[in-house]
PyMOL Python script that loads the backbone (N, CA, C, O; Angstrom):
from pymol import cmd

cmd.read_pdbstr("""\
ATOM      1  N   UNK A   1     -99.429   3.327 -11.074  1.00  0.00           N
ATOM      2  CA  UNK A   1     -97.978   3.205 -10.976  1.00  0.00           C
ATOM      3  C   UNK A   1     -97.312   4.579 -10.837  1.00  0.00           C
ATOM      4  O   UNK A   1     -96.328   4.733 -10.113  1.00  0.00           O
ATOM      5  N   UNK A   2     -97.865   5.576 -11.543  1.00  0.00           N
ATOM      6  CA  UNK A   2     -97.300   6.924 -11.452  1.00  0.00           C
ATOM      7  C   UNK A   2     -97.383   7.445 -10.024  1.00  0.00           C
ATOM      8  O   UNK A   2     -96.460   8.093  -9.532  1.00  0.00           O
ATOM      9  N   UNK A   3     -98.504   7.152  -9.362  1.00  0.00           N
ATOM     10  CA  UNK A   3     -98.683   7.647  -7.999  1.00  0.00           C
ATOM     11  C   UNK A   3     -97.685   7.022  -7.042  1.00  0.00           C
ATOM     12  O   UNK A   3     -97.181   7.691  -6.140  1.00  0.00           O
ATOM     13  N   UNK A   4     -97.400   5.755  -7.234  1.00  0.00           N
ATOM     14  CA  UNK A   4     -96.434   5.071  -6.362  1.00  0.00           C
ATOM     15  C   UNK A   4     -95.052   5.692  -6.523  1.00  0.00           C
ATOM     16  O   UNK A   4     -94.359   5.920  -5.531  1.00  0.00           O
ATOM     17  N   UNK A   5     -94.646   5.967  -7.744  1.00  0.00           N
ATOM     18  CA  UNK A   5     -93.340   6.566  -8.001  1.00  0.00           C
ATOM     19  C   UNK A   5     -93.281   7.978  -7.428  1.00  0.00           C
ATOM     20  O   UNK A   5     -92.270   8.369  -6.846  1.00  0.00           O
ATOM     21  N   UNK A   6     -94.359   8.744  -7.590  1.00  0.00           N
ATOM     22  CA  UNK A   6     -94.382  10.102  -7.064  1.00  0.00           C
ATOM     23  C   UNK A   6     -94.321  10.110  -5.546  1.00  0.00           C
ATOM     24  O   UNK A   6     -93.614  10.930  -4.960  1.00  0.00           O
ATOM     25  N   UNK A   7     -95.051   9.208  -4.901  1.00  0.00           N
ATOM     26  CA  UNK A   7     -95.010   9.121  -3.443  1.00  0.00           C
ATOM     27  C   UNK A   7     -93.615   8.727  -2.983  1.00  0.00           C
ATOM     28  O   UNK A   7     -93.119   9.256  -1.988  1.00  0.00           O
ATOM     29  N   UNK A   8     -92.980   7.805  -3.694  1.00  0.00           N
ATOM     30  CA  UNK A   8     -91.623   7.376  -3.342  1.00  0.00           C
ATOM     31  C   UNK A   8     -90.640   8.536  -3.461  1.00  0.00           C
ATOM     32  O   UNK A   8     -89.770   8.694  -2.604  1.00  0.00           O
ATOM     33  N   UNK A   9     -90.761   9.334  -4.486  1.00  0.00           N
ATOM     34  CA  UNK A   9     -89.870  10.486  -4.674  1.00  0.00           C
ATOM     35  C   UNK A   9     -90.094  11.517  -3.564  1.00  0.00           C
ATOM     36  O   UNK A   9     -89.134  12.095  -3.056  1.00  0.00           O
ATOM     37  N   UNK A  10     -91.337  11.746  -3.190  1.00  0.00           N
ATOM     38  CA  UNK A  10     -91.633  12.700  -2.120  1.00  0.00           C
ATOM     39  C   UNK A  10     -91.067  12.203  -0.796  1.00  0.00           C
ATOM     40  O   UNK A  10     -90.511  12.987  -0.027  1.00  0.00           O
ATOM     41  N   UNK A  11     -91.203  10.906  -0.524  1.00  0.00           N
ATOM     42  CA  UNK A  11     -90.661  10.340   0.708  1.00  0.00           C
ATOM     43  C   UNK A  11     -89.140  10.474   0.731  1.00  0.00           C
ATOM     44  O   UNK A  11     -88.568  10.809   1.769  1.00  0.00           O
ATOM     45  N   UNK A  12     -88.485  10.219  -0.384  1.00  0.00           N
ATOM     46  CA  UNK A  12     -87.030  10.379  -0.446  1.00  0.00           C
ATOM     47  C   UNK A  12     -86.622  11.836  -0.221  1.00  0.00           C
ATOM     48  O   UNK A  12     -85.638  12.105   0.468  1.00  0.00           O
ATOM     49  N   UNK A  13     -87.363  12.764  -0.791  1.00  0.00           N
ATOM     50  CA  UNK A  13     -87.034  14.183  -0.607  1.00  0.00           C
ATOM     51  C   UNK A  13     -87.205  14.592   0.847  1.00  0.00           C
ATOM     52  O   UNK A  13     -86.367  15.310   1.392  1.00  0.00           O
ATOM     53  N   UNK A  14     -88.285  14.140   1.482  1.00  0.00           N
ATOM     54  CA  UNK A  14     -88.497  14.475   2.886  1.00  0.00           C
ATOM     55  C   UNK A  14     -87.439  13.838   3.778  1.00  0.00           C
ATOM     56  O   UNK A  14     -86.985  14.457   4.739  1.00  0.00           O
ATOM     57  N   UNK A  15     -87.047  12.618   3.470  1.00  0.00           N
ATOM     58  CA  UNK A  15     -86.003  11.949   4.246  1.00  0.00           C
ATOM     59  C   UNK A  15     -84.672  12.673   4.100  1.00  0.00           C
ATOM     60  O   UNK A  15     -83.940  12.837   5.076  1.00  0.00           O
ATOM     61  N   UNK A  16     -84.358  13.104   2.893  1.00  0.00           N
ATOM     62  CA  UNK A  16     -83.119  13.853   2.675  1.00  0.00           C
ATOM     63  C   UNK A  16     -83.124  15.184   3.402  1.00  0.00           C
ATOM     64  O   UNK A  16     -82.105  15.597   3.954  1.00  0.00           O
ATOM     65  N   UNK A  17     -84.270  15.859   3.406  1.00  0.00           N
ATOM     66  CA  UNK A  17     -84.360  17.139   4.119  1.00  0.00           C
ATOM     67  C   UNK A  17     -84.211  16.931   5.617  1.00  0.00           C
ATOM     68  O   UNK A  17     -83.546  17.720   6.289  1.00  0.00           O
ATOM     69  N   UNK A  18     -84.818  15.887   6.143  1.00  0.00           N
ATOM     70  CA  UNK A  18     -84.699  15.607   7.573  1.00  0.00           C
ATOM     71  C   UNK A  18     -83.267  15.244   7.937  1.00  0.00           C
ATOM     72  O   UNK A  18     -82.766  15.670   8.978  1.00  0.00           O
ATOM     73  N   UNK A  19     -82.607  14.466   7.096  1.00  0.00           N
ATOM     74  CA  UNK A  19     -81.221  14.082   7.375  1.00  0.00           C
ATOM     75  C   UNK A  19     -80.296  15.296   7.324  1.00  0.00           C
ATOM     76  O   UNK A  19     -79.352  15.392   8.107  1.00  0.00           O
ATOM     77  N   UNK A  20     -80.561  16.208   6.417  1.00  0.00           N
ATOM     78  CA  UNK A  20     -79.734  17.409   6.309  1.00  0.00           C
ATOM     79  C   UNK A  20     -79.859  18.271   7.557  1.00  0.00           C
ATOM     80  O   UNK A  20     -78.861  18.798   8.050  1.00  0.00           O
ATOM     81  N   UNK A  21     -81.079  18.419   8.073  1.00  0.00           N
ATOM     82  CA  UNK A  21     -81.243  19.224   9.281  1.00  0.00           C
ATOM     83  C   UNK A  21     -80.624  18.537  10.485  1.00  0.00           C
ATOM     84  O   UNK A  21     -80.102  19.208  11.375  1.00  0.00           O
ATOM     85  N   UNK A  22     -80.672  17.207  10.529  1.00  0.00           N
ATOM     86  CA  UNK A  22     -80.080  16.489  11.650  1.00  0.00           C
ATOM     87  C   UNK A  22     -78.566  16.623  11.647  1.00  0.00           C
ATOM     88  O   UNK A  22     -77.970  16.829  12.705  1.00  0.00           O
ATOM     89  N   UNK A  23     -77.931  16.514  10.493  1.00  0.00           N
ATOM     90  CA  UNK A  23     -76.469  16.596  10.439  1.00  0.00           C
ATOM     91  C   UNK A  23     -75.993  18.016  10.722  1.00  0.00           C
ATOM     92  O   UNK A  23     -74.946  18.197  11.343  1.00  0.00           O
ATOM     93  N   UNK A  24     -76.740  19.028  10.279  1.00  0.00           N
ATOM     94  CA  UNK A  24     -76.298  20.400  10.534  1.00  0.00           C
ATOM     95  C   UNK A  24     -76.446  20.754  12.006  1.00  0.00           C
ATOM     96  O   UNK A  24     -75.613  21.478  12.551  1.00  0.00           O
ATOM     97  N   UNK A  25     -77.491  20.257  12.657  1.00  0.00           N
ATOM     98  CA  UNK A  25     -77.637  20.546  14.083  1.00  0.00           C
ATOM     99  C   UNK A  25     -76.667  19.721  14.917  1.00  0.00           C
ATOM    100  O   UNK A  25     -76.233  20.164  15.981  1.00  0.00           O
ATOM    101  N   UNK A  26     -76.321  18.522  14.445  1.00  0.00           N
ATOM    102  CA  UNK A  26     -75.371  17.694  15.181  1.00  0.00           C
ATOM    103  C   UNK A  26     -73.967  18.274  15.100  1.00  0.00           C
ATOM    104  O   UNK A  26     -73.224  18.219  16.080  1.00  0.00           O
ATOM    105  N   UNK A  27     -73.591  18.826  13.960  1.00  0.00           N
ATOM    106  CA  UNK A  27     -72.249  19.391  13.835  1.00  0.00           C
ATOM    107  C   UNK A  27     -72.131  20.707  14.587  1.00  0.00           C
ATOM    108  O   UNK A  27     -71.024  21.098  14.959  1.00  0.00           O
ATOM    109  N   UNK A  28     -73.234  21.400  14.820  1.00  0.00           N
ATOM    110  CA  UNK A  28     -73.190  22.668  15.536  1.00  0.00           C
ATOM    111  C   UNK A  28     -73.046  22.459  17.040  1.00  0.00           C
ATOM    112  O   UNK A  28     -72.572  23.352  17.741  1.00  0.00           O
ATOM    113  N   UNK A  29     -73.442  21.307  17.540  1.00  0.00           N
ATOM    114  CA  UNK A  29     -73.412  21.068  18.989  1.00  0.00           C
ATOM    115  C   UNK A  29     -71.988  20.924  19.500  1.00  0.00           C
ATOM    116  O   UNK A  29     -71.514  21.754  20.276  1.00  0.00           O
ATOM    117  N   UNK A  30     -71.314  19.879  19.069  1.00  0.00           N
ATOM    118  CA  UNK A  30     -69.970  19.633  19.590  1.00  0.00           C
ATOM    119  C   UNK A  30     -69.221  18.709  18.650  1.00  0.00           C
ATOM    120  O   UNK A  30     -69.795  17.781  18.081  1.00  0.00           O
ATOM    121  N   UNK A  31     -67.950  18.969  18.496  1.00  0.00           N
ATOM    122  CA  UNK A  31     -67.106  18.100  17.684  1.00  0.00           C
ATOM    123  C   UNK A  31     -66.180  17.257  18.544  1.00  0.00           C
ATOM    124  O   UNK A  31     -65.275  16.607  18.021  1.00  0.00           O
ATOM    125  N   UNK A  32     -66.392  17.256  19.860  1.00  0.00           N
ATOM    126  CA  UNK A  32     -65.537  16.493  20.762  1.00  0.00           C
ATOM    127  C   UNK A  32     -65.884  15.015  20.677  1.00  0.00           C
ATOM    128  O   UNK A  32     -67.057  14.640  20.677  1.00  0.00           O
ATOM    129  N   UNK A  33     -64.862  14.189  20.603  1.00  0.00           N
ATOM    130  CA  UNK A  33     -65.040  12.745  20.563  1.00  0.00           C
ATOM    131  C   UNK A  33     -64.529  12.174  21.866  1.00  0.00           C
ATOM    132  O   UNK A  33     -63.387  12.424  22.253  1.00  0.00           O
ATOM    133  N   UNK A  34     -65.355  11.419  22.536  1.00  0.00           N
ATOM    134  CA  UNK A  34     -64.945  10.795  23.785  1.00  0.00           C
ATOM    135  C   UNK A  34     -65.162   9.296  23.687  1.00  0.00           C
ATOM    136  O   UNK A  34     -66.133   8.840  23.083  1.00  0.00           O
ATOM    137  N   UNK A  35     -64.263   8.536  24.276  1.00  0.00           N
ATOM    138  CA  UNK A  35     -64.384   7.080  24.284  1.00  0.00           C
ATOM    139  C   UNK A  35     -65.171   6.670  25.518  1.00  0.00           C
ATOM    140  O   UNK A  35     -64.803   7.011  26.642  1.00  0.00           O
ATOM    141  N   UNK A  36     -66.247   5.943  25.301  1.00  0.00           N
ATOM    142  CA  UNK A  36     -67.069   5.530  26.433  1.00  0.00           C
ATOM    143  C   UNK A  36     -66.573   4.232  27.050  1.00  0.00           C
ATOM    144  O   UNK A  36     -66.863   3.947  28.211  1.00  0.00           O
ATOM    145  N   UNK A  37     -65.833   3.449  26.291  1.00  0.00           N
ATOM    146  CA  UNK A  37     -65.277   2.197  26.815  1.00  0.00           C
ATOM    147  C   UNK A  37     -63.801   2.133  26.443  1.00  0.00           C
ATOM    148  O   UNK A  37     -63.368   2.732  25.459  1.00  0.00           O
ATOM    149  N   UNK A  38     -63.043   1.403  27.237  1.00  0.00           N
ATOM    150  CA  UNK A  38     -61.618   1.261  26.965  1.00  0.00           C
ATOM    151  C   UNK A  38     -61.401   0.497  25.668  1.00  0.00           C
ATOM    152  O   UNK A  38     -60.419   0.744  24.967  1.00  0.00           O
ATOM    153  N   UNK A  39     -62.299  -0.426  25.336  1.00  0.00           N
ATOM    154  CA  UNK A  39     -62.131  -1.216  24.121  1.00  0.00           C
ATOM    155  C   UNK A  39     -62.291  -0.369  22.861  1.00  0.00           C
ATOM    156  O   UNK A  39     -61.926  -0.813  21.773  1.00  0.00           O
ATOM    157  N   UNK A  40     -62.826   0.836  22.990  1.00  0.00           N
ATOM    158  CA  UNK A  40     -62.991   1.706  21.828  1.00  0.00           C
ATOM    159  C   UNK A  40     -61.743   2.520  21.536  1.00  0.00           C
ATOM    160  O   UNK A  40     -61.660   3.145  20.479  1.00  0.00           O
ATOM    161  N   UNK A  41     -60.779   2.532  22.431  1.00  0.00           N
ATOM    162  CA  UNK A  41     -59.567   3.307  22.226  1.00  0.00           C
ATOM    163  C   UNK A  41     -58.725   2.672  21.128  1.00  0.00           C
ATOM    164  O   UNK A  41     -58.773   1.455  20.944  1.00  0.00           O
ATOM    165  N   UNK A  42     -57.960   3.464  20.399  1.00  0.00           N
ATOM    166  CA  UNK A  42     -57.132   2.905  19.332  1.00  0.00           C
ATOM    167  C   UNK A  42     -55.996   2.055  19.891  1.00  0.00           C
ATOM    168  O   UNK A  42     -55.433   2.353  20.944  1.00  0.00           O
ATOM    169  N   UNK A  43     -55.682   1.009  19.174  1.00  0.00           N
ATOM    170  CA  UNK A  43     -54.609   0.109  19.577  1.00  0.00           C
ATOM    171  C   UNK A  43     -53.359   0.483  18.791  1.00  0.00           C
ATOM    172  O   UNK A  43     -53.406   0.524  17.561  1.00  0.00           O
ATOM    173  N   UNK A  44     -52.242   0.756  19.464  1.00  0.00           N
ATOM    174  CA  UNK A  44     -51.026   1.122  18.729  1.00  0.00           C
ATOM    175  C   UNK A  44     -50.504  -0.065  17.921  1.00  0.00           C
ATOM    176  O   UNK A  44     -50.530  -1.208  18.378  1.00  0.00           O
ATOM    177  N   UNK A  45     -50.030   0.231  16.713  1.00  0.00           N
ATOM    178  CA  UNK A  45     -49.547  -0.823  15.825  1.00  0.00           C
ATOM    179  C   UNK A  45     -48.024  -0.908  15.823  1.00  0.00           C
ATOM    180  O   UNK A  45     -47.466  -1.828  15.225  1.00  0.00           O
ATOM    181  N   UNK A  46     -47.344   0.022  16.474  1.00  0.00           N
ATOM    182  CA  UNK A  46     -45.889   0.015  16.494  1.00  0.00           C
ATOM    183  C   UNK A  46     -45.380  -0.712  17.733  1.00  0.00           C
ATOM    184  O   UNK A  46     -46.079  -0.837  18.738  1.00  0.00           O
ATOM    185  N   UNK A  47     -44.168  -1.175  17.631  1.00  0.00           N
ATOM    186  CA  UNK A  47     -43.544  -1.824  18.778  1.00  0.00           C
ATOM    187  C   UNK A  47     -43.267  -0.786  19.862  1.00  0.00           C
ATOM    188  O   UNK A  47     -42.921   0.351  19.539  1.00  0.00           O
ATOM    189  N   UNK A  48     -43.407  -1.140  21.127  1.00  0.00           N
ATOM    190  CA  UNK A  48     -43.180  -0.174  22.205  1.00  0.00           C
ATOM    191  C   UNK A  48     -41.734   0.320  22.270  1.00  0.00           C
ATOM    192  O   UNK A  48     -41.491   1.431  22.741  1.00  0.00           O
ATOM    193  N   UNK A  49     -40.782  -0.469  21.814  1.00  0.00           N
ATOM    194  CA  UNK A  49     -39.380  -0.070  21.888  1.00  0.00           C
ATOM    195  C   UNK A  49     -38.868   0.491  20.560  1.00  0.00           C
ATOM    196  O   UNK A  49     -37.657   0.524  20.342  1.00  0.00           O
ATOM    197  N   UNK A  50     -39.742   0.925  19.686  1.00  0.00           N
ATOM    198  CA  UNK A  50     -39.351   1.493  18.397  1.00  0.00           C
ATOM    199  C   UNK A  50     -38.746   2.879  18.632  1.00  0.00           C
ATOM    200  O   UNK A  50     -39.435   3.750  19.162  1.00  0.00           O
ATOM    201  N   UNK A  51     -37.477   3.117  18.255  1.00  0.00           N
ATOM    202  CA  UNK A  51     -36.863   4.418  18.513  1.00  0.00           C
ATOM    203  C   UNK A  51     -37.462   5.534  17.648  1.00  0.00           C
ATOM    204  O   UNK A  51     -37.417   6.705  18.026  1.00  0.00           O
ATOM    205  N   UNK A  52     -38.011   5.180  16.510  1.00  0.00           N
ATOM    206  CA  UNK A  52     -38.586   6.195  15.629  1.00  0.00           C
ATOM    207  C   UNK A  52     -40.053   6.469  15.975  1.00  0.00           C
ATOM    208  O   UNK A  52     -40.605   7.472  15.523  1.00  0.00           O
ATOM    209  N   UNK A  53     -40.685   5.618  16.752  1.00  0.00           N
ATOM    210  CA  UNK A  53     -42.084   5.755  17.148  1.00  0.00           C
ATOM    211  C   UNK A  53     -42.996   5.855  15.932  1.00  0.00           C
ATOM    212  O   UNK A  53     -43.881   6.709  15.879  1.00  0.00           O
ATOM    213  N   UNK A  54     -42.778   4.991  14.974  1.00  0.00           N
ATOM    214  CA  UNK A  54     -43.577   4.938  13.737  1.00  0.00           C
ATOM    215  C   UNK A  54     -43.526   6.240  12.947  1.00  0.00           C
ATOM    216  O   UNK A  54     -44.442   6.522  12.174  1.00  0.00           O
ATOM    217  N   UNK A  55     -42.514   7.013  13.118  1.00  0.00           N
ATOM    218  CA  UNK A  55     -42.381   8.269  12.393  1.00  0.00           C
ATOM    219  C   UNK A  55     -43.233   9.382  12.956  1.00  0.00           C
ATOM    220  O   UNK A  55     -43.360  10.424  12.313  1.00  0.00           O
ATOM    221  N   UNK A  56     -43.814   9.214  14.112  1.00  0.00           N
ATOM    222  CA  UNK A  56     -44.678  10.246  14.679  1.00  0.00           C
ATOM    223  C   UNK A  56     -43.882  11.395  15.283  1.00  0.00           C
ATOM    224  O   UNK A  56     -44.389  12.513  15.373  1.00  0.00           O
ATOM    225  N   UNK A  57     -42.653  11.144  15.694  1.00  0.00           N
ATOM    226  CA  UNK A  57     -41.867  12.186  16.341  1.00  0.00           C
ATOM    227  C   UNK A  57     -41.147  13.098  15.369  1.00  0.00           C
ATOM    228  O   UNK A  57     -40.651  14.150  15.773  1.00  0.00           O
ATOM    229  N   UNK A  58     -41.077  12.731  14.107  1.00  0.00           N
ATOM    230  CA  UNK A  58     -40.342  13.537  13.138  1.00  0.00           C
ATOM    231  C   UNK A  58     -41.314  14.400  12.351  1.00  0.00           C
ATOM    232  O   UNK A  58     -42.131  13.888  11.586  1.00  0.00           O
ATOM    233  N   UNK A  59     -41.223  15.709  12.541  1.00  0.00           N
ATOM    234  CA  UNK A  59     -42.063  16.649  11.788  1.00  0.00           C
ATOM    235  C   UNK A  59     -41.220  17.630  11.062  1.00  0.00           C
ATOM    236  O   UNK A  59     -41.745  18.503  10.371  1.00  0.00           O
TER     237      UNK A  59
END
""", "prot")
cmd.dss("prot")
cmd.show_as("cartoon", "prot")
cmd.util.cbc("prot")
cmd.orient("prot")
């Protein structure tokens, strides 16, 4: 039983190390977000004739 727990801990450590290297290399490449499909674009929740434009124009 001890060996199973030790192997599980080693596998978790290796998985965490691999995930850390993947995220650091992914963030170094590019932070640009592009929509590949039109359905992925955000849908506006405000009415088109709203004079305040959901408060986006007031800064």
